[in-house]
N, C-alpha and C positions, 0 to 999 in steps of 0.2 A: 733384659737376658733370659730369668728366668722362667718369664709369663709366653714366649717364643719356643722356647722348646717345652714347658708344657702341650702348648698349640699340638709342635709338632706331634709331642706322644700322644694326645688325644689323637690326634686324624692316624694317626700310623695304628693307635692301637685300636679302630675303629673297621679299619680295614682290612688289615690279617680274618675276620669274621665271612667276613663277604667273602674274601676270597679264596676262603676252606669250603665254603657253601657251593661255592662255582664249579670247584674241585672235585667235589660229591657229586653235584648235575656231573658231571662226565666221566664217574665212574661207569662200573656196570650195571648198577643200580636201575640208572634210566638211559640202557643204548639205546630204549625205543624209540629217542628223541633226535635221531642224527642226523635231523635236519638245521636242527640249529649246534650243534657238536662245535663247529667251523665257527662260531655269531660267541658261543660260550670259551670257547678257548681265547678266542680274539678280545674280549672283553677282561678273561683273568690276567693277562701279555698288560693291557695297557693300565689296569690296575697294578699290576705288578711293578712297574714303570713311572706309576704314580707313588708309588708307595720307596721306589727308587732313591727318588727324589727330596721324597718331606724327609725320610735318613738324614740325603746328604744337607737338609735343609736343616737336620736338626747339630748341626755343627760351626751353623752360621749365625757369630753373634747379637747380629741387628739386624732381620730381614727387609729387607723395602716393603714397602705398602703393596702396590702387586702382590708381592709373595703371601704378604698377611691375608690376606680379601681369597686369594687361589686358594688360602690351605682351609680357609673357611669353608668356600664352595667346594673340595672334596671331602669335608667332612660333612657336609648336607649329602653329597652325591649320595657315602657311603653309607649313610641313613637310611636314603632314600631305599637304593639298591637292596640294602636288606632285607629290608621290609618286602619289596617287591618279589625276591627268591623265597623269602616266608611263605608270601601269598601263591605264588607257583606249587613251591610245596605244599604246602596242605590242599592245593586245590589238584593234585596229581595225586594223593593220597583218597583224597576222597572219590575221586573217582576208581581206585579199588578197592570202595566202600559196595556190600550186593545188595540192592534195589530196600530192601526189608530193611537198610541203616543199618544192617550188621556188620560189620567187615568179618574183612574173607579168616576163615581157621583156617 
């Protein structure tokens, strides 16, 4: 049981920062991206649903093998999502710089 609980804890732990970063993308700072706001909201909802399921799984004494595989997949997905969001936020920051390479002051 301890191993499964640890797995669920690890998975939910990596989902939280992804959800937070998506929420930041929905903030006023990123209003110029109205075309993707609906998709970001949808993705945030889906991740919150996954997180709720994982929290429920943390109460299961011995998850079945398919659930264990799914939890591992969600963990890997959350790492990939966080990397993609970080890259996106960095690229947006880079575009805000002046052509001479100096940031706007």
